[in-house]
C-alpha positions as CSV (number, residue, x, y, z in Angstrom):
1,M,0.3,5.0,0.6
2,S,1.3,3.1,3.7
3,I,4.1,0.8,4.9
4,A,4.4,-1.3,8.0
5,V,7.5,-0.5,10.0
6,T,8.9,-3.1,12.3
7,H,11.6,-2.5,14.9
8,G,15.1,-3.7,14.6
9,L,16.4,-4.5,11.1
10,S,20.0,-5.6,11.5
11,C,22.8,-6.4,9.0
12,F,26.5,-7.1,9.1
13,P,28.9,-5.1,6.9
14,P,29.7,-6.5,3.5
15,A,32.5,-9.1,3.3
16,G,35.9,-7.5,3.4
17,F,34.6,-4.2,4.7
18,A,37.0,-3.1,7.5
19,T,37.8,-6.7,8.4
20,A,41.2,-5.7,9.8
21,K,39.6,-3.8,12.7
22,L,37.0,-6.4,13.7
23,P,37.6,-8.3,16.9
24,K,38.4,-12.0,16.7
25,R,35.0,-12.9,18.2
26,V,32.0,-11.0,16.8
27,E,29.1,-10.6,19.2
28,P,25.8,-11.6,17.5
29,L,23.1,-9.0,17.0
30,R,19.9,-9.7,18.9
31,A,17.3,-11.6,16.9
32,T,14.4,-9.5,15.9
33,Y,12.0,-12.1,14.5
34,R,9.9,-12.2,17.6
35,R,7.8,-9.1,17.8
36,T,6.7,-9.2,21.4
37,G,6.1,-5.4,21.4
38,G,4.0,-5.5,18.3
39,V,4.6,-3.5,15.2
40,R,4.1,0.1,14.2
41,H,2.5,1.3,11.0
42,F,3.7,4.4,9.1
43,L,1.0,6.0,7.0
44,A,2.6,8.4,4.6
45,A,1.7,10.8,1.8
46,Y,4.0,12.3,-0.9
47,D,3.1,15.8,-2.1
48,L,3.9,15.8,-5.8
49,E,4.0,19.6,-6.1
50,T,6.4,20.3,-3.3
51,G,8.2,16.9,-3.1
52,T,7.4,16.7,0.6
53,L,7.1,13.3,2.3
54,L,4.7,13.4,5.3
55,G,3.7,10.7,7.7
56,Q,2.2,9.6,11.0
57,F,2.7,6.5,13.1
58,Y,-0.1,4.2,14.3
59,S,-0.2,1.0,16.4
60,R,-2.9,-0.5,14.1
61,K,-3.8,-0.2,10.4
62,T,-7.5,-0.2,10.2
63,W,-10.0,2.1,8.4
64,I,-10.3,4.1,11.7
65,E,-6.5,5.0,11.7
66,F,-6.6,5.5,7.9
67,L,-9.5,8.0,8.4
68,R,-7.6,9.7,11.2
69,F,-4.6,10.0,8.9
70,L,-6.8,11.5,6.1
71,R,-8.2,14.1,8.5
72,W,-4.7,15.0,9.5
73,L,-3.7,15.3,5.8
74,R,-6.8,17.3,4.9
75,R,-6.0,19.9,7.6
76,R,-2.6,20.6,6.0
77,Y,-4.2,21.9,2.8
78,P,-6.9,24.6,2.1
79,Q,-10.4,23.1,2.0
80,S,-11.0,24.9,-1.3
81,E,-8.4,22.8,-3.0
82,T,-9.4,19.3,-4.1
83,L,-7.0,16.8,-2.5
84,H,-6.0,14.1,-5.0
85,I,-4.8,10.9,-3.4
86,V,-3.3,7.9,-5.3
87,M,-3.3,4.7,-3.3
88,D,-3.6,1.0,-3.5
89,N,-6.9,-0.9,-3.0
90,Y,-6.1,-2.2,0.5
91,S,-9.4,-3.1,2.3
92,P,-9.3,-0.3,4.9
93,H,-9.1,2.2,2.1
94,L,-12.3,0.9,0.6
95,K,-14.5,1.1,3.7
96,E,-17.8,3.0,3.1
97,E,-17.2,5.3,6.1
98,V,-13.9,6.4,4.5
99,W,-15.6,7.1,1.1
100,A,-18.4,9.0,2.8
101,W,-15.8,11.3,4.5
102,V,-14.0,11.6,1.2
103,R,-17.1,12.8,-0.7
104,A,-17.9,15.3,2.1
105,N,-14.4,16.8,2.3
106,N,-13.3,17.6,-1.3
107,V,-11.0,14.6,-1.6
108,K,-10.6,12.4,-4.7
109,F,-9.2,8.9,-4.6
110,Y,-7.3,7.2,-7.5
111,L,-6.8,3.5,-6.8
112,T,-3.9,1.6,-8.4
113,P,-4.7,-1.8,-9.9
114,S,-3.9,-4.9,-7.8
115,N,-0.2,-5.9,-8.1
116,A,0.7,-2.5,-9.5
117,S,2.1,-0.6,-6.6
118,W,4.8,0.8,-8.8
119,L,2.2,3.1,-10.3
120,N,2.1,5.0,-7.1
121,R,4.9,7.6,-7.0
122,I,5.2,7.3,-3.2
123,E,6.6,3.8,-3.3
124,C,10.1,4.8,-4.5
125,Q,10.3,7.3,-1.6
126,F,10.4,4.4,0.8
127,T,13.7,3.2,-0.6
128,G,15.5,6.3,0.8
129,L,13.6,6.0,4.1
130,K,14.6,2.4,4.5
131,K,18.2,3.0,3.5
132,F,18.8,5.9,5.9
133,A,16.6,5.0,8.8
134,Q,16.3,1.2,8.8
135,D,19.3,-0.5,7.2
136,N,22.1,-1.5,9.7
137,S,19.9,-0.5,12.6
138,D,19.2,-2.3,15.9
139,Y,16.5,-0.2,17.6
140,R,15.6,-1.2,21.1
141,S,12.2,0.4,21.0
142,H,9.5,1.7,18.7
143,E,10.2,5.2,20.0
144,E,13.9,5.0,18.9
145,Q,12.8,3.8,15.4
146,E,10.2,6.5,15.1
147,Q,12.7,9.2,16.1
148,A,15.1,7.9,13.4
149,I,12.4,8.1,10.8
150,R,11.3,11.6,11.9
151,R,14.9,12.7,11.6
152,Y,15.1,11.4,8.1
153,L,11.9,13.1,7.1
154,A,13.2,16.4,8.6
155,W,16.4,16.1,6.6
156,R,14.7,14.9,3.5
157,N,12.0,17.7,3.5
158,G,14.5,20.4,4.5
159,R,15.6,23.1,2.1
160,R,18.9,22.4,0.6
161,A,20.8,24.5,-1.9
162,I,20.8,22.9,-5.4
163,A,23.0,23.7,-8.4
164,V,21.2,25.8,-11.0
165,E,24.0,25.7,-13.5
166,P,26.0,22.9,-15.0
167,W,29.0,22.0,-12.8
168,R,31.4,22.0,-15.7
169,S,30.8,25.6,-16.5
170,S,31.4,26.6,-12.9
171,L,34.7,24.6,-12.9
172,R,35.8,26.4,-16.1
173,R,34.9,29.8,-14.7
174,N,36.7,29.2,-11.3
175,A,39.8,27.4,-12.7
176,P,43.0,29.3,-13.1
177,S,43.7,30.4,-16.6
178,T,46.0,28.1,-18.6
179,R,46.6,30.6,-21.4
180,R,50.1,32.0,-21.6
181,A,50.4,35.8,-21.4
182,A,51.3,37.4,-24.7
183,A,54.9,38.3,-24.9
C-alpha cells in the first residue's frame, strides 16, 4: 500500500538512441546516492471500483503517518460503507493504535502474506507511476518530484474517452467502398 520515493533517478538513453545528435563530450548527471535531504514516502491507495489511484506524501513512514493517511482515506468515502483495505504486514500497519481506529471506523484490513506483495493489486499501479514520473528524471528537490507524481496521478485518474466497439468494425464502416458500381 505504500512505496518509498527517493529524489533523482537518472538514466542515459539506450545505446544507439539518437547517438548522431549527442555532443562529443557528455556531461555526467549528478550522483543521487547521497540523500542529504532525506527521502519522501508516498502512501497510496487504489480504488478497485473506480480504478482511481490516490496518494499522500510524508517525510516519515511510521504508524502515526499511516494513521493520518487512513483518516484522509476514510474521509473520501461515506462512513456507512465498509472500507476494505488490502495491504502488506509492514510493522506500522500492525500497531495496536491503528487497529483500534480501524475497529471504530468501519474499516476492514486484509493482510497479504510475507513475500507475496504481488497479491496486492496496487503493486502493478506503481509500474506506470515509476515509468512516467521517475524514469529518466533528475529532480533537484522533493517538491519537483512530488509535482511530477501529482501530474501523473491527475493524468492517470482523468476521464479519457475509450473505444466501446472493436476498432476493425469502425475501420470497415469508415473506409471508402471498394465495390464496383453495377454497370
